[in-house]
C-alpha positions in Angstrom: -30.8 2.7 13.1 -29.3 4.1 10.0 -28.5 7.3 11.9 -25.9 5.4 13.9 -24.4 3.1 11.3 -20.7 3.3 11.6 -17.8 2.7 9.1 -16.9 -0.3 11.2 -20.4 -1.7 10.8 -20.0 -1.6 7.0 -16.6 -3.1 7.1 -17.9 -6.0 9.2 -20.5 -6.5 6.5 -17.6 -6.7 3.9 -18.5 -3.4 2.4 -15.1 -2.0 1.8 -15.5 0.2 -1.3 -15.0 4.0 -0.8 -17.7 4.5 -3.5 -20.2 2.3 -1.7 -19.5 4.0 1.6 -20.1 7.4 0.1 -23.2 6.1 -1.7 -24.7 4.9 1.6 -23.7 8.1 3.3 -25.6 10.3 0.8 -28.5 7.9 0.7 -28.9 8.2 4.5 -28.7 12.0 4.1 -31.5 12.0 1.4 -33.7 9.9 3.7 -33.1 12.4 6.6 -34.1 15.3 4.3 -37.3 13.5 3.5 -38.1 12.3 7.0 -37.4 8.7 6.0 -40.4 8.6 3.8 -39.8 5.7 1.3 -42.2 7.1 -1.2 -39.9 10.0 -1.8 -37.6 7.9 -4.0 -38.1 8.3 -7.7 -37.5 5.2 -9.8 -39.1 6.2 -13.1 -39.5 9.4 -15.1 -42.5 11.6 -14.3 -43.5 15.2 -15.0 -40.0 16.7 -14.4 -40.1 20.0 -16.1 -37.8 22.5 -14.2 -36.7 19.7 -11.9 -34.8 20.8 -8.8 -31.6 19.4 -7.3 -33.7 18.2 -4.3 -35.8 16.2 -6.6 -32.8 14.8 -8.5 -31.3 13.7 -5.1 -34.3 11.4 -4.8 -33.4 9.5 -8.0 -32.6 5.8 -7.6 -29.9 4.0 -9.5 -32.5 2.9 -12.1 -33.7 6.5 -12.6 -30.1 7.6 -13.2 -29.8 5.0 -15.9 -33.0 6.3 -17.5 -31.5 9.8 -17.5 -28.4 8.5 -19.3 -30.7 7.0 -22.0 -32.5 10.3 -22.3 -29.2 12.2 -23.1 -28.2 9.7 -25.8 -25.9 7.6 -23.6 -28.0 4.4 -23.6 -25.0 2.4 -24.7 -23.3 3.1 -21.4 -26.2 3.1 -19.1 -26.1 -0.7 -18.2 -22.6 -0.1 -16.7 -24.2 1.7 -13.8 -26.4 -1.3 -12.8 -25.5 -2.2 -9.2 -22.8 0.5 -9.0 -24.4 2.4 -6.1 -24.7 5.6 -8.1 -28.0 7.4 -7.3 -29.2 11.0 -7.4 -28.2 11.8 -3.9 -24.6 10.7 -4.6 -24.5 12.8 -7.8 -25.9 16.0 -6.2 -24.7 15.9 -2.6 -21.2 14.3 -2.7 -18.4 16.7 -3.7 -16.0 13.9 -4.6 -18.4 12.4 -7.1 -17.8 14.4 -10.3 -18.2 13.9 -14.0 -14.7 12.2 -14.2 -15.8 9.6 -11.6 -19.1 9.0 -13.6 -17.2 8.6 -16.9 -14.9 6.0 -15.3 -17.9 4.0 -14.0 -19.5 4.2 -17.4 -16.3 2.9 -19.0 -16.1 5.8 -21.4 -12.5 5.7 -22.7 -10.4 8.9 -22.0 -9.7 9.2 -25.7 -13.4 9.8 -26.5 -13.2 13.4 -25.6 -16.3 14.5 -27.4 -18.4 11.9 -25.7 -17.0 12.9 -22.3 -17.7 16.5 -23.0 -21.2 15.6 -23.9 -21.6 13.8 -20.6 -20.1 16.7 -18.7 -22.5 19.2 -20.3 -25.6 17.3 -19.3 -24.2 16.3 -15.9 -23.5 20.0 -15.0 -26.9 21.1 -16.2 -28.6 18.4 -14.2 -27.0 18.9 -10.8 -27.0 22.7 -10.8 -24.5 25.4 -10.2 -24.3 25.1 -6.4 -23.4 21.4 -6.5 -21.0 22.0 -9.3 -19.2 24.7 -7.3 -18.7 22.3 -4.4 -17.3 19.7 -6.7 -14.9 22.2 -8.3 -13.7 23.2 -4.8 -13.1 19.6 -4.0 -11.3 19.1 -7.3 -8.9 21.9 -6.5 -8.0 20.5 -3.1 -4.3 19.3 -3.1 -5.4 16.0 -1.4 -8.0 15.2 -4.0 -7.9 11.8 -5.6 -10.3 10.5 -8.4 -13.1 8.4 -7.0 -12.9 5.0 -8.5 -14.8 1.7 -8.1 -11.7 -0.1 -6.8 -10.7 2.4 -4.0 -11.0 0.7 -0.6 -11.7 2.1 2.8 -8.8 1.7 5.2 -9.9 0.3 8.6 -9.1 2.5 11.5 -6.5 1.3 14.0 -8.2 1.5 17.4 -6.1 1.9 20.5 -7.1 0.5 23.9 -8.1 3.1 26.4 -10.2 3.5 29.6 -13.8 2.5 29.4 -14.9 6.0 30.5 -13.5 7.5 27.3 -15.5 5.3 24.9 -18.6 7.5 24.9 -16.6 10.7 24.6 -14.7 9.3 21.6 -18.0 8.4 19.8 -19.4 11.8 20.4 -16.4 13.8 19.5 -15.4 11.8 16.4 -18.4 12.4 14.1 -16.7 10.8 11.2 -17.0 7.4 12.9 -20.6 7.4 11.6 -21.1 6.7 7.9 -23.3 9.8 7.8 -22.5 12.1 10.8 -25.5 13.8 12.4 -23.9 17.1 11.7 -23.2 16.5 8.1 -23.2 19.7 6.0 -26.6 20.3 4.5 -27.0 21.5 0.9 -27.5 25.3 0.5 -29.7 25.1 -2.6 -33.2 26.6 -1.8 -34.9 23.4 -3.0 -33.5 21.6 0.0 -34.5 24.2 2.6 -37.8 22.6 3.7 -36.1 19.2 4.3 -33.1 20.8 6.0 -35.3 22.8 8.4 -37.3 19.6 9.4 -34.0 17.7 10.0 -32.5 20.5 12.1 -35.6 20.6 14.1 -35.2 16.9 14.9 -31.5 17.1 15.5 -31.8 17.8 19.2 -33.9 14.7 19.6 -31.4 12.6 17.6 -28.6 13.8 19.8 -30.5 12.8 22.9 -30.9 9.4 21.3 -27.2 9.3 20.6 -26.5 10.0 24.3 -28.8 7.1 25.3 -27.1 4.8 22.8 -23.7 5.9 24.0 -24.7 5.0 27.6 -25.8 1.5 26.4 -22.6 1.0 24.6 -20.6 2.1 27.6 -22.4 -0.3 29.9 -21.8 -3.0 27.4 -18.1 -2.2 27.4 -18.0 -2.3 31.2 -19.8 -5.6 31.2 -17.5 -7.1 28.7 -14.5 -5.9 30.6 -15.8 -7.3 33.8 -16.4 -10.7 32.2 -12.8 -10.7 30.8 -11.4 -9.8 34.2 -13.4 -12.5 35.8 -12.3 -15.1 33.3 -8.6 -14.0 33.8 -9.0 -14.3 37.6 -10.5 -17.8 37.3 -7.6 -18.9 35.0 -5.1 -17.4 37.5 -6.7 -19.3 40.5 -6.7 -22.5 38.5 -3.0 -22.2 37.7 -2.2 -21.3 41.3 -4.0 -24.4 42.5 -2.0 -26.5 40.0 1.3 -24.9 41.2 0.5 -25.4 44.9 -1.0 -28.9 44.8 2.1 -30.9 43.8 4.3 -29.9 46.8 1.4 -30.7 49.2 0.9 -34.1 47.6 4.7 -34.8 47.8 4.8 -33.9 51.4 1.8 -36.1 52.2 3.4 -39.0 50.4 6.7 -38.5 52.3 4.8 -38.4 55.6 2.8 -41.6 54.9 5.8 -43.6 53.5 7.3 -45.8 56.3 11.0 -45.6 56.9 12.8 -48.7 55.9 
């Protein structure tokens, strides 16, 4: 299930871009807020007077490109094709700001008026709450600009007891691409979806416990198989090391004295 997709799952699928990981994270969050109803996604413009951030979060990559054309940036819109940029990423992800969007659109830094034009429309689109979160993220000393080339660093896993596997998965929420307890948007347009998701969270946690048990059993099984294989190899080598002396002794016993 998408709920339990991990960073390691994406890396095993050769998805290593930080941008793509964040794109998938926010896409899962949008689906959660809309009860995984596929018809919630908006690919084409419709009657969008006084559109809310919750509705913008439902925009697909194609719809974002249509928005760029509507604000006189049609020349740069094709640069977003296949980029992973969608409405949920724009509204919900604090690290994705107008600077990241300008880089993906390949708008040169020296085109200050064009970038200012993009910033004005971007901020009007996402709303004040999302913009405040992006500004807070921007002021963080550890902040780095989100680029298309940034790569996810695989985590270095240490060997431990099988009994700790389940606890690690439960305690380390960031192992999931989109943690079950991911912070929900505060904007009022999201409140209905947030209430529905919070109501289902207990059920999801129970499912997580069940899946954790299955994984733990799988780890035990794999460990037992490995130990069995090691023991067989050990017995095999013991037989090899023991057999030659016995054979030599038998040969000496059967050989007549001259």
